[in-house]
N, C-alpha and C positions, 0 to 999 in steps of 0.2 A: 521288359525289353529281353530278347534271348539274347545269352552271351553265341557271340560270332568269333572266331579268331582270325590274326592275322598276321604273316611276317613282320616282326621287328628290326625296322630300317630298314638295311640292304642284307638282313640275315636271315638266316636260318632257321630263326628260333620263331616258334609259335605263342603267341601273348593271345588273349582272352582279349576282344575292345572295350572291356571294362576294365580299369585297372584300379585298385585296392587301395586309397592313401590313404596315409595312417596320422596325420597331424593332428589327430582328435585323442591318440590312446595314449592314457596317463593323464594323470590331476594336472593341472598347470600351477603356477607360483600364487595364481589370483583364483581362490576356491570360489569366487562369484561367476567363473569365466562358465557357461553354459555350451552344453552338447561335449562337456570331454567323456571317455568312458575310462572306466575301472578294466583291469584285466580279466577280468571274467566277462563284461561285457564286450569288451575285444576281443576276447576268443571266440563268442558265440556268433559272432560277426565274421569274423575269420570263418568258420566253419560252416555256415549258411554261405557265401561266397564261393567256398569250394566246392560246395555240394550242387551250386547252380551252374559249376563249369570254371568259376574264376580262377585262375591259376597265375595272373600278376598283380606284384602286391609292393608299394614304395615307401619307403619310409626317408628319413634323415637324421642324421645323427643330432643336430639341431631341434628334434621336434620332444618337445618335453622333456630338451636338455640331456635324450639317451632312454629314456622311458619307454617311447614308440618303438625304438628298436630295439629294447629288452623286450616288452611286450608281442615283438613280433616274434622274436626268437626262442621265448618258452613255445608258446605254439609251435612254429615251426619244429621245432624238438620232437614234436609226437606225431608229425609227418612227412612222408616221404621226400626229402628235400629233393630229389631231382621232377618232381612233379609239377613246382613251383618257379618262376621266374623272380626272381627277386633284383628291388632296386633302394639304392640309398643316396644319399647325396651328402658332402662334404663342402665347406667354406669356412663357414660364421663361427666364432671364437665360442668355445666351449669352457673355458678357463679364466674366470677374471684373474686368477693372480698368475696366470702363465701367458706372457703376452706374445709367443709364438703357437696359441693354441687355435689360431683363425689363420685365413687366408687360403692361399694355393700355394706353397711354397715345398720344394722337394720334402724338409720336414715336418710340413703337418698334415701334409698329404698323408703320408706313408702312417706317421704316429692315428691318425684320424682313420683310415682303411683298418689297421691293426686293431684299435677300439671299437670300429663298427661288428668287426669279425667276430670280437668276444661278445661282444651283447646280442647280436643275431645267432650264436652258437651255431656257426658254418662254417668252414673252410677258404669260401669263397662267395663272391659276389657277381652276380648276374650281370647287372648295368649298374656302373659307380659312376655318377655326373657331380659336376663341378654344379653348386648351388646358385652358385653370379661370379660376376666376372671378379678379379680380384685386380687394381690397378698397380699395387705395390708388387706385384710378382710379375718378372717377365715371362710369356705366356709361354715362351721356350718352354722354360723351367717345368709349369707344369703341365706341357704335354707329354713331353720328353718321361716326366715323373709318371704320368699314368699309363705312359705306353710299357716301362718296366715292371710295372705291377700287374700288367696284363700278360707280360711275358712269363714273370713268376708266378702267373696263377691265381694269383689273389682276386683278383681280377678277370671276367669273359670280356665284356664290353664298356665304354664309356662312352657318354653322354655331358650334355650339359644342359644350364634351365636359365633362365632369368636373362640371358644376353642379347646386345642387339645386332642388329645387323652386319655391320663390320665386324665385330666380333668375332658372329659366327663363322664368316667366311675367313678369319684371319687365322682360324683356329683349322680349318679345313684345307688351308695353303699348304699350313707347315706338315700337315699330315700328309701330303703328296708328295712335298718337295723336300722332306727327311725323313723319308719312308717309316714314319711312326704308324701304326695301326689306328684304320680312321674311324674317326667318332661314329655314333649312331644313330644319334637320338638329337631332340631339344624338346624338352620340356616347359612349355610358355602358357602366360595366360590368355586364354581364349573362351570368349563366350558373345553372346548379342549383346552386350555392356563393356566387350572391351574388343577390340578387331583391332589393336596395332599391329598386331601379327602380323596382318595381311600387307603391311608396308612396304617391306624387305626383305623380313623373317621367311617368309612363304616361298619367293623365288629364290633364294637362297638354299632352303631346304627341298628345294623341285630340283634346282640343279645342282645339288652335290649328292642326293640320294636319301636325306636325313628325314627318319620319321617324325614325326610332328605328337607330342604326347601334350594334350591340354588339361592344363587344369583349372579348377575353378568353374566348370563349365554352370554353375548357378551364381554363380557369381557374391559368395559367401551369405546365400540365402534373398539376396533380392531377388533372381529367377526362380524362386518355388512358389510364388502365386500365393504366400501369403501377407503381402505390402499392400499396405492402403493408404490413400493420402494423408488421413492422421498421423499415422505411428506404425511404427512396425510393432511387429506382437509380443508381449510379455514372454521374458522369458528368452526370446529370441538372442541368437549373436549380434544382428543387427543392431537391437536397441542395446545390448550390453556394450558393444565398442562406442555408443553414443557417450557415454558414461568416461570414456576413456579418453587421454588426451593425442593429440597426434594422428596422420595419419595411414591406414595398412590397406593395403589392396588387396589383401587377403578376405581381409574382413571387413568392407566396408562401414561404415554407420549412415542412419537413418539422413544425417543431411545432407552425405554426401551425393545422394541423386535427389532427393524430397523436393528442390525448386527446379529441378530439370523436368519440363513439359512433357519432352521427345522420351524420355524414360517413361512416364505412365502411359503414353500412348503405345509405346511399345509392348506394357504390360497387357495394356486392355487388350489389345491385336490377340497376343499370345492366349490370353484367356479366348478370345473368340475361339482361335482354331483350333484351342482344346475342347471348347466346346460341342463344333463341328466333329472333334475326332470321338466323341462319347464315349472316353475309354472309363468313365466311373460317374457314380448319381453327383449332380451335381452343387447340390445341396450337401452335400457330406464332405466330398472329396474333390474340390475343386481345387483347391490348393497343390493339390497329391497330382492330380491329371494337368496342369498348366506346369508343374516342374519335370514330366517328362518330354514336353516340347523343347525346354534349354538344352539338354545333353541331344538331342538328336541333330538339334544345328551344327552342332561340331563332327558328328557321325557319315549327314544327309549334306554336308555343303559339298562341293565338287573340288574335294583336296582328298585325293585315293592319295596321301599320305599321310594323312591324319591314323593313325594307327591305334590309340587304345586313349580315351578319355580316362582322368584320373576324380572318383568319386570319394570323396570321405565325410564317412559316417556320422552322425550324432546319434545323439539318445536324448 
């Protein structure tokens, strides 16, 4: 799939329509978790991404507790910084011994940005996003703090991730009526298996001129073309999550969808579309061919404000 470029939200900044997600960079606390990349492998992935024309990289301070940002930073230090649009996020607790190391207070946001800058080895962040809503902090405190950081030159633009329609609208209203720098993007889960974005958030983004950055277009591997009714592939993230407690939207387990007939009908239909496309040998690469159809849904859906979708590679 050829890389194209689109303006980021309502700005004049051009980004590749494929954004490299880096949640899989660095070894997780659980050594059995599949798909994680060490620094050498991550650098090769970023080298190839840049070679193909990609210029948009997304990370977060909480990804492997800062390791992902450090890996991106060590790679970026060998490159021309202005060639890339760098996005990161903050919100979740980074230090279990520090009760103020999470949330969206002025104290934590300011500290989080400074720590991210150190790990990323840069003096500014192109797009800083709140990773989720914080019900404990008045949203005006959060928005004002991020506006101050834009004015201080620490960050260029602000965006949100994983918020509801009313939360996003409240943020944009505050920006308008308080004279804060307008937020420019919403990063939200969007795929053929998760279309909740269409209920309210799309209308909000359309009305406010926000760019949408869909994450998990393959729904944690479910739309990769590798699932069968019997089980998930051995060694896959879906199979691994079956052994873990709780529910994880970014990495769903096999049992999450295994009993839903509509999901298998969708996968069968995607396989049929992939076969008709004839992009690869149906006997050897059916999974690869089907997986190309899922991201196309986010790019070719009638949403002119979907700017770049995030793909997190694995090995």
